[in-house]
N, C-alpha and C positions, 0 to 999 in steps of 0.2 A: 905468159900471159897471153889471159885472152882479152879478145876486144870485147865493148861494150854491143858488137853489134853480131857475135859470138855467143856471148850468154844470154841474151835478148832471144833469141833465137832457140837455145837451151829449157828458158823461162818458158815460153809459148808450148814447148811441146810437153809441159810437164806439168799435170796440176798441179804437185807437190811443190815444184820448183816456185809457182805462179803465186798458191797461196802465200809457202813464206816469203816472196818479195814483198805482195799486198800487203804484209804484216808488219817488214818491216818499212818500209814506205808509211804506215800508221802512227810508229810506233820511233819515229826519225833515225831509223837507225842504218837506211837503204845504202848508205855509201859505206858502212859495216857491211853489210849483205853481200856485195858486188866485190868490197875484197874477200872476203870470205871463202868466194866462189872466183877468186884468179880473175878480176877485174880492178885496174886500178884506172882512174879514170879522178877529171876534178867533178864538181856536184855542177860547175857552169857545163863540159860537156854533159851529163848527165840531162838536164835540163833541157837541152837542145837536143839531146838526143831524144829524149821522149815528148815535147813538145811537139821536133818533127812527126813524131808515128801518131801523136792529137792530131795530125792537121789533116786525116779524112783522105789523106795521100799514101800510096804502097810503093814498096821499091819495086824496078822491075822484077826480084829475080820473089820476091813476095806476090806479085802476077803469074810469074808462070809458074808455080807452087800451087792453084787453086784454076789458073786458065785450064781451055783442055777438054774437060769431060774425063769421060771414064772412057777407060780401055776396050773396058768386056765390050763384048757384040751384045747391043741395044736389040735385036729382033725377037726378043723373048718378053720384053719389056713392054716392047713396041706392041707386040699380040694380045698380049697380057693387058695393057692398058682400051685397047681393042675391042672386048668379050667386051670386058667392066662394064663399057660406052652402051654397046650392043644389047648386056643384061638392065642397065638404069631403063635406054629405053621400052623395052621391054614390059620394064613392073608397071610404067607412070603407063603404057598404050592400057594394060590390064587391069590398071586402079581409075582408069578414065571409063573406064567399058563397065567396070562394074557401079562406079558411080560420076557419073558425068560431072557434081560439080565438085571434083578434082580439077577437070580439067584448067589451063593457064587462063 
């Protein structure tokens, strides 16, 4: 038997399950959906769980999943950003030299 927390993670990881849960909730069959997916809880437990999720706060586990950024080497991205800014500056300088009315 799955916990509500476990099923929640499965639903949020799958666009198909998200759509199915939303449809079940809209049609008043959320409890049937949960039961069909191996999670038996009371309606009060479901309401409390969803209320906590909608409070705007996230759990430590959810925070760990998004915190920390990227494991890849940021060097190439930084270099590309610097080159892009340089190109933009050159373009502005050329535009201004060609037509001074473009000046900020």
